[in-house]
C-alpha positions in Angstrom: 52.4 86.8 79.8 53.3 83.1 79.3 56.2 84.2 77.1 57.6 86.3 80.0 57.6 83.3 82.4 59.1 81.0 79.7 61.9 83.6 79.1 62.4 84.0 82.8 62.8 80.3 83.6 64.9 79.8 80.5 67.2 82.6 81.8 67.4 81.0 85.2 68.3 77.6 83.9 70.9 79.2 81.6 72.6 80.9 84.4 72.6 77.8 86.6 73.9 75.8 83.7 76.8 78.1 83.2 77.8 79.0 86.8 76.5 75.9 88.6 75.3 75.7 92.2 77.2 76.9 95.2 79.2 74.1 96.7 79.0 71.9 93.7 82.2 70.1 92.8 83.6 70.2 89.3 86.4 68.3 87.5 87.8 71.6 86.2 88.3 75.0 87.8 85.2 77.1 87.8 84.8 80.2 85.7 85.6 83.3 87.9 84.4 86.7 86.6 85.9 88.6 89.6 88.6 86.4 91.3 89.4 89.3 93.7 93.0 88.1 93.9 92.0 85.1 96.0 94.8 83.1 94.4 98.2 84.7 93.8 101.5 83.4 92.6 103.9 83.8 95.5 106.4 81.8 97.4 106.1 81.2 101.1 109.0 82.3 103.3 112.0 80.0 103.3 110.4 77.6 100.7 112.2 76.4 97.6 111.1 77.5 94.1 111.8 75.9 90.8 111.4 79.2 89.1 115.0 80.3 89.9 118.0 78.5 88.7 119.4 77.9 92.2 116.1 76.6 93.6 115.9 79.3 96.3 112.6 81.0 96.9 114.0 83.7 99.2 115.9 86.3 97.1 118.3 89.0 97.9 117.4 92.6 96.8 118.3 93.5 93.3 121.8 94.9 92.8 121.7 98.7 93.2 118.6 98.7 95.4 118.4 102.0 97.4 117.3 101.8 101.1 114.4 104.0 102.0 115.0 106.5 104.8 118.2 104.7 105.8 119.9 105.8 109.0 123.0 103.7 108.7 124.9 106.3 106.6 125.4 104.0 103.7 123.1 106.0 101.5 122.0 109.3 103.0 118.6 109.6 101.4 116.0 110.6 104.0 112.3 111.5 103.6 111.7 112.5 107.2 108.8 110.3 108.2 108.3 110.2 111.9 111.0 112.8 112.7 111.0 116.1 114.4 113.0 119.3 114.3 113.2 122.2 111.9 115.2 120.3 109.3 112.4 117.7 108.9 109.3 119.7 109.6 110.0 123.4 108.8 108.7 124.4 112.3 110.2 125.3 115.7 108.0 124.9 118.7 104.8 124.6 116.5 105.7 127.7 114.5 107.0 128.0 111.0 110.5 129.6 111.0 112.5 131.6 108.5 115.9 130.8 107.1 117.6 127.6 106.0 118.9 124.9 108.5 122.5 125.7 107.6 124.1 123.1 109.9 122.1 120.2 108.6 122.5 121.3 105.0 126.3 121.8 105.5 126.3 125.3 104.2 129.8 126.5 105.3 130.8 128.7 102.4 129.6 130.3 99.2 130.5 127.2 97.2 128.2 125.1 99.3 125.4 127.6 98.8 125.9 127.6 95.0 125.8 123.8 94.9 122.6 123.8 96.9 121.0 126.4 94.5 122.0 124.4 91.4 120.5 121.3 92.9 117.3 123.3 93.8 117.1 124.6 90.2 117.3 121.1 88.8 114.7 119.8 91.3 112.4 122.8 90.7 112.6 122.1 86.9 111.6 118.5 87.5 108.8 118.8 90.1 107.6 122.4 90.0 108.0 123.9 86.5 105.1 121.9 85.0 102.6 123.9 87.1 104.4 127.0 88.3 106.5 127.7 85.2 110.2 128.2 84.8 110.0 131.7 86.4 107.6 130.6 89.2 104.9 132.9 87.9 102.2 130.2 87.7 102.3 130.0 83.9 103.4 126.4 83.5 102.0 123.8 81.1 99.3 122.6 83.5 98.0 126.1 84.0 96.8 126.2 80.4 94.4 123.3 81.0 93.2 124.0 84.6 90.1 126.0 85.5 91.8 127.1 88.8 94.7 129.5 88.7 98.2 128.2 89.7 99.9 130.2 92.4 102.3 132.9 91.3 105.3 132.3 93.6 106.9 135.6 92.7 104.1 137.6 94.3 104.9 139.5 97.5 102.6 137.3 99.6 105.0 134.4 99.0 108.1 136.5 99.9 110.4 135.9 102.8 108.8 138.6 105.0 105.2 137.1 104.6 105.8 133.4 103.8 108.5 131.7 106.0 110.9 129.2 104.5 109.6 126.6 106.9 106.0 127.0 105.5 107.3 126.6 101.9 109.0 123.4 103.1 105.8 122.3 104.8 103.7 122.9 101.6 106.2 121.0 99.5 106.0 118.1 102.0 102.3 117.9 102.7 100.6 119.9 99.9 98.6 123.2 100.0 95.8 123.8 102.4 93.4 124.4 99.5 94.1 120.9 98.2 95.1 122.1 94.7 98.7 120.9 95.2 99.4 117.5 96.6 102.4 116.8 98.9 105.8 115.6 97.6 107.0 114.3 100.9 107.2 110.7 99.6 108.9 111.7 96.3 111.4 114.4 97.2 114.1 113.8 99.9 114.4 116.3 102.7 117.6 117.9 101.5 116.1 118.4 98.0 113.0 120.1 99.4 115.3 122.7 101.2 117.2 123.1 97.9 114.0 123.9 96.1 113.1 126.4 98.9 116.6 128.1 98.5 116.3 128.2 94.7 112.8 129.7 95.0 114.0 132.5 97.2 116.8 133.2 94.7 114.2 133.1 91.9 112.0 135.6 93.7 114.9 137.9 94.2 115.9 137.7 90.5 112.3 138.6 89.5 112.1 141.6 91.8 115.6 142.9 91.2 115.5 146.5 89.7 116.8 147.0 86.2 120.1 149.0 85.7 119.8 152.7 85.1 118.9 153.5 81.5 118.1 150.0 80.5 114.8 148.2 80.3 114.1 145.1 82.4 114.6 142.1 80.2 111.8 139.5 80.3 114.3 136.7 80.2 113.8 133.2 81.5 116.0 131.9 84.4 118.1 130.0 81.8 119.4 133.3 80.4 120.1 134.8 83.8 120.7 132.0 86.2 118.9 132.8 89.5 121.2 130.2 91.1 123.9 132.8 91.0 121.9 134.9 93.4 122.8 134.7 97.1 120.7 132.5 99.3 118.0 133.9 101.5 119.6 136.1 104.2 117.1 136.2 107.0 118.3 138.0 110.1 116.2 135.6 112.1 118.0 132.6 110.7 120.4 130.8 113.1 124.2 130.6 112.5 125.5 127.4 111.0 126.9 126.0 114.3 123.7 126.5 116.3 121.0 125.4 113.8 117.9 127.3 112.8 117.4 129.5 116.0 115.1 131.7 114.0 112.3 133.8 115.4 108.9 132.0 114.9 107.2 133.6 111.9 103.8 131.9 111.7 101.6 129.6 113.8 101.7 126.0 112.4 98.1 125.1 111.4 98.9 121.4 112.1 101.5 121.3 114.9 100.8 117.7 115.8 101.3 116.6 112.2 104.6 118.4 111.9 106.0 116.9 115.1 105.4 113.4 113.9 105.9 113.7 110.2 
């Protein structure tokens, strides 16, 4: 038993000798195991700094810096935070709507549609293919290592008649209700999200198109038969270009308050 007490007191004195007592003054900085960012290297506002050659602590943004959600028209990249309307939320009067916001997207002719589809194909390849696959069938790289199945976007339940374009936009922005997919609202600008929606509709049409008479349906990837060449979604409920998306509501928004403010 005596060895226990001897070891205990030896340990106490060892700790006190290494770390010292609270409030004790030292000639050198104390040892900090977890500094918790109590001291950081930063320059106070409007103070000089010898770190820079001109002695100025306040610095201008790096050349080529892109403003985030700028409204001044200098760089039209917008992510939609705090804005309302179909273009920013995918909903009209708390309901998801069908069709594309043609006026905001500037879709005035077939060339504009093709440009949007090509952009959507590029963005889909960057953000979506890793999970949903090149053909949107849910057979991407991630699906090989996940226990949960990745959604097959070519199924009928994701078609235009059952799954409005506004809801696709909402899921891209905020993520799926199941939580398996996170939102990309902070990563993909608003226009690019609509481009992905348009390309996905064209991709769905290309997967469901019947084969020519007397020929088998080729199991080709989109690269062989570019779905971007397919026409954009033609929803009779979609609004004309000069009036915006005056589409008939398709589905009740599960989070209307969030759509109105996001």
